[in-house]
N, C-alpha and C positions, 0 to 999 in steps of 0.2 A: 074272115071271122065276121059275123054278124051280131051288132050290139043294139040295145034298146036306146041308147042316147044318140040324139041326131045332130049334136054340135061337135063335129070332128074337123080338125085342120092339119094338113101336113106341113112338116117342116124338118129343119135339120138340127141336130143337138149340137149345141154351141160349147156347153160345158157341163160337167157332172161333178159335184162336190158331194163326197161321202164322208160322214162320220160313223160312230158305232152302231146307231140305230136307224138313222134317216140319211136320204140323199136328196140334194137339190139339183134339179134337172132344168137347164135354160135351152129352150127351143127357139130357133130364129125361124120365122114365118117367111114366105117367099117375098113378102113386100118390106122385109127388115125390121118388123116388130118383133119382140120376143114374149114368150109365154114361159114363167117359171112354175115349176111343179116341185112338191116335194111328195117323196114316195118313200117306201120303206128301203132300207139298205138291201134287205133281202130280195125285192123286187127288181131293183137296180143290177144286182148281181146276177139274178136269174135272166134278165133281159139282155146281160152283157152290154150295158148302154156305155158308149164312148162318144166323145166328140167327133161330128162328121157323119154320124148314123142318121139315116132317114127314117122318120118317126111320125106317128100320128097322135096329136093330143085330143084326148076325148073329154069334153066339157060337160059335166051333168049339172043341168039347169038349177036343181035344188041347192047347189054348192056354190053358186056364183053370189058374191057380196056386191052392194050397191052403196056408194057414199055420196054425200052431197056437203058442200060447203057452205 
């Protein structure tokens, strides 16, 4: 699959928590860090996401927030 986004990392699904509309997917990267994504419940069901699945997290730069204290 080819995508226009350049920021993609591979990891393992650590957990999937679903409610009626949304799903929270926690992905563990090879170095132990985690990325948490919220996607629609329909997308999580369609992908049949489960803990232990190997996945890619694609990060679109226009959706990354930056904060400073």
